[in-house]
N, C-alpha and C positions, 0 to 999 in steps of 0.2 A: 841350489839348496835342497837338501834330501827330504824327501817328504818324511813325515811322522809315522813312526811305525806303531800301529794299533791292533789291539786284541780284544774282540768284543765277547763278554764272558756274560752269558744267559742268553739264550736263544728262543725267548717265548715271544709274542707279540710285540712288546716292546723292543727286544733285543733286535727282532727281524725288522723292524721299521727304521731303528739304529744302522743297521747293515744298508740297507738301501741310501741312507744320507751320506753314509762313510764311502761309498763307492763312486758318490758324485762329487767329492772333494779332492782335486789334484794334489794338495798340500797333505793328503792323508794316504796311508798304505795300509790296508787291512792284510794283517800277514797270519792270524789265527782267529780260532771261535771254540769257546769252551762252553760246556753243557752237562750237567749230571745225570741227564736223562738218557739211558741205555740204549733207546731208542733212536736217539740221535748222534750217539758217538759213532764215529767211523764214516759218516755221511757227507757229501759234499755240501758246504754251505749254502752255494747256490741253490742245489735242490731243496733244501729245508727251508730257505726263505722264497722260494715259487719263481726263482729268477729266469727259469727255463734257459740256463746255462750253468756250466761248470765253473767254479772258481779255481778250482785245482787246489782246496785248502779242506781239510778233513776234520771235522769237530773232534775234539778229545775230551775228555774226562778228566785225565790226571792234571789237576791243576799246576802244581809247583813244578812237574817236570816239562809240560808244556810251555808254561811261561820260560823255563830256563833254554829251551829249544829255540823258542821264537824271538825272545829278547827284546819283548816290546817297551816302548817308551810311555804309553799310555794304554792302560785299561778302561775301556766302557764297560760298566758293571751295572747289570739289570736284572738281578734275579730275585731278591725278597725285600719284603717292607719292612722287617723287625730287626733293630740293632742286635740282638742276642743271637740272631740267626745268621748275620751275615760277618760278625766280627772275625772270626777266623778266616773267611773268605779275602776282606780286606786286608788282614796282616799277610797273608801268603803274597798276596799281591805287592804289597809294599814291601816286603824281604826280597822279592824279584827285581826291586829297583823300579818299579814301574808308577808313574802318576796314576790315581785313580779318580775317574768322573763316574758318579753312582745315581742312579735313580732311586737308590732306598728312600722311602719317605720319612722315616724316623731321623735318617740321616743329616736331614735339613733343618740346622740350626738346634741340633741336639744339646747344648752346654747346660742349660737349666735343668732339665729333667735327667739327664744322664752324663753329671760331670767325671763319673770314675771312667767311663768308656772312651769320653773325650780325652781323658788326660792319657790314658793306655794308646790309643790311635795317634795322638798329637806327638808323645814321644817316640812311638816306633816310626812314624813319618819322617820327623827330625833328623832322626839317626841314619836314614836311608837316603836323605836328601830328596824328599817328593812331597807332593801336595796331594790331599784327599779333597775332594769338592762334591757335594749335591747339588743336584739341579735337574731341572725337569718342568712339565709344563703345570703339574700341580701335585705336590707343593714346590713353590720357587718362581711361578710366573703368573699363571691366570687369576689366582686367587690371592697373590701376594703383592708382586711389583707392577701388575699391570693396573690394578686399581690406584695404587699409589701414584703411577703417572698420569691416569685419567683424572685424577682430581688435582692434581699438581696447579694446573692453571686455574682452579676455583678458588673463589675469595671465601667461600662458606660453605662447609659439607654438613650437613645435618645427618644423613644416615647412608650407609654404604650396604647394600644387600648382594650377597654372592650365592650364587644357586650354581650346585654341580650335577649335572645328569650323566649317567653312565650308562651304557647297554651292556650289561654285565654277560650278556648271552654270547658276546663275541670277545669275551676276557676272559682269562686265565681260569684254570680249572679252581685254585683255591680262592680266588674271588667270586667264582659262581658258588661255592658252597657256603659263602658267606651270606649271600642274598637269599632272602625269605622272602618268598612272594607267593600270595593265594588269591585267586581270583574265583567269587562266588558270585551268581545271579543267573538269570534267564536271559540267556544268549540268543535265544528265537532260532536256533540251530541246534542239530543234534550232533554228537561227538566225531561223527564220520564224515561231516559235513565239509566241504572244501574249504569254507570260512575258518574253521577250526584247525584242521589239519595242514592246509596250505598256507593260509595266510597268519594265524596265529600261532602254527607249529606247534600244536598241542598234541603230542604223541600218547598212543596207547601202548608203546613197548618202552618199558621201565628202563631195561640195559639200555636203550640209546639215549635215556635221560641222565643216568647216574655211571652207566658204564664206562670203560676205558674208551670205548669207540668214541665217546663226545668229549675227551680230552684234547683240547685243540692246542695243548703243548707237547702231546705226543702222541701218536698212534700209528699202528701197522699200515704200511702202505695197501695191503688188500683190505682194509676197512673204508678206504675212501670213498668207494661207490657205495657202500651200505649207508654210511653217513654223509649224502650228497648235501645236504642241508644240516645246519647245526641246530639242534633240537634242544631246548631249555625247559620246557613245560611237561609236564606230565596231566595228562586228563584222566582223574579218578574214575569220571561216571561213565568210562567207555565200558565198563564191566555189565552196565545195565542192559545195553543193546541187544545180546542175545537172548535174554530171559523175557519168558512170553507174560504177558498182562502186567507188564512193569514199567514204570515211568513216572515222571513228574507231572506230566500233563496229558488228559484224555481228551483226544479229537472226537466228539460226537458227531453224530449225523444231522445234528439241527444247524451247525454253524454253516451259513451260506456261503457259497462260493468254494468250498473247499473240497478236494480231491482226497481218496482214500481214508475215509473217516472211520469213527467207531475204533480207534487204536492208540495204543499209548505212546507218548514221544516223549524222549530224556531231552527236555529243552533247558531245565536248570543244571547247571554243572559246577563241579568244583575243580578248579586246576592247580597245580602247585608247581613250584620253582624247584631245581635241583636241590638248593640250598635244604628245603623242608624235607627234602627225602634221603638225607645223610645222617649220621648216629651223632653228631656233636651238634650242641644247643637245641634250640627248638626245632620238633620234628612232628610232622604228619602222620599219624598211625593208619596206614593205607586199609587195613581190614577194616577199621572204623567207621569208614564213608558209607552211608547207607540214606534210601529215603525215608523221612520221617511219616508214618502212616498212622499214627495217634487219632483216634475217634474224633478229636478236635478239629482235624484239620481234613479226615477223609472219612467216606461213606463205608458203610459194610462191605460193600465189594472193592474199595481200596482205592475208589477215584477221589480227585480233588473234591473238597465241599466249598464250592465258591461263595462268597458273600452276596447274600440277596438284599437288596434296598428294601424290598416290602417287608421281609420278616425280620431283617437286623439281624439274620443267624448265617453262620458260615465264616470261611476266612478268605480263603483265596482260589482260584482256578489253577493252580500249581501247588504240588506237594514241596515242603522244604527239603533241604539236604541237611545231614547232621555229620559230624566229625568230631574226633580226638585229636587236639594238639598236646603234644608232651614236654615237659622241659624237665630232666632226670626222671623223676617218679613221679612227677604231678602231672595229672591231664586235666585238659580243659575240653568241654563239648561244645563244638558250635553250633548256632543253631539258625534258623531262618533270619533272626534279627541280623544276623552278620553279613547280609547280602546288602544292607545299606552301605557297606563299606566300598561296594563297588558301583552299584547303581539303586534306582529306584522305580517303581511301578506307579502308571497312573491308576 
């Protein structure tokens, strides 16, 4: 029996994982790969997937012509999440006479929300004698079929709680831009310390966070060394390090056991994810990030005004940070109170 001829459409992280599985199945034959990213077109699939070998298959971007040349029986489709953006892709595959196995999330049981779309795709698929199915880990298995199977032997089910955790720093660019995370607090290290740079990977290089060099779905070969590690976070407080007599904490000579006293430190930091630095939705105004030095919290010399149990005056031995978050034309200034989002102090 001849193996089933398969084309992989979409060579992002999910598509590359599919390639590895396809190559392990003797019943399947990988005959082609399609991606619209011009930085992938023309390159060998084995190179793109990091297989350390050539498969002798060059990626193509001309979908209809490629399918006509390769004549696949099945196309594994892993491109986008939304029906309105994949309909033409699905239609092109169907017209080529190939069955579709897609990871598009909205394609998983779309009949109630998108009956018109379903009618169009179903009619076209019947005309060409092919099937269109959506499947994947989620939706489709982990949060759907698996809970049903696990509770199938239970006599009584009172509650089912499903939690999904995704490391978006290792996912595609579009998902990173949707993820909006802000970390604020006393991290007890400065922005240049290894704990921030190497462990948390909070960069001071904005281009590495939002630039093309951090797009894991496509980047020039020569940028690989530049971004040896993925960078997902931007440390906005790095800019305070070169400034003299500026910091959120003052290390005075009265503290026992301390070296290099009588200097400012930037221990309180505001770190933002890539999604807060793009132009869509809620964004962080980088120019607005500042150290709050009002007389309520700082002395005349700009040092923190610590709380005194004796006089019942003062606030903290650290100065708070402020910033503006914008949504459209509306801005909201975050203050020291926001630090309770991530931590509290004794």
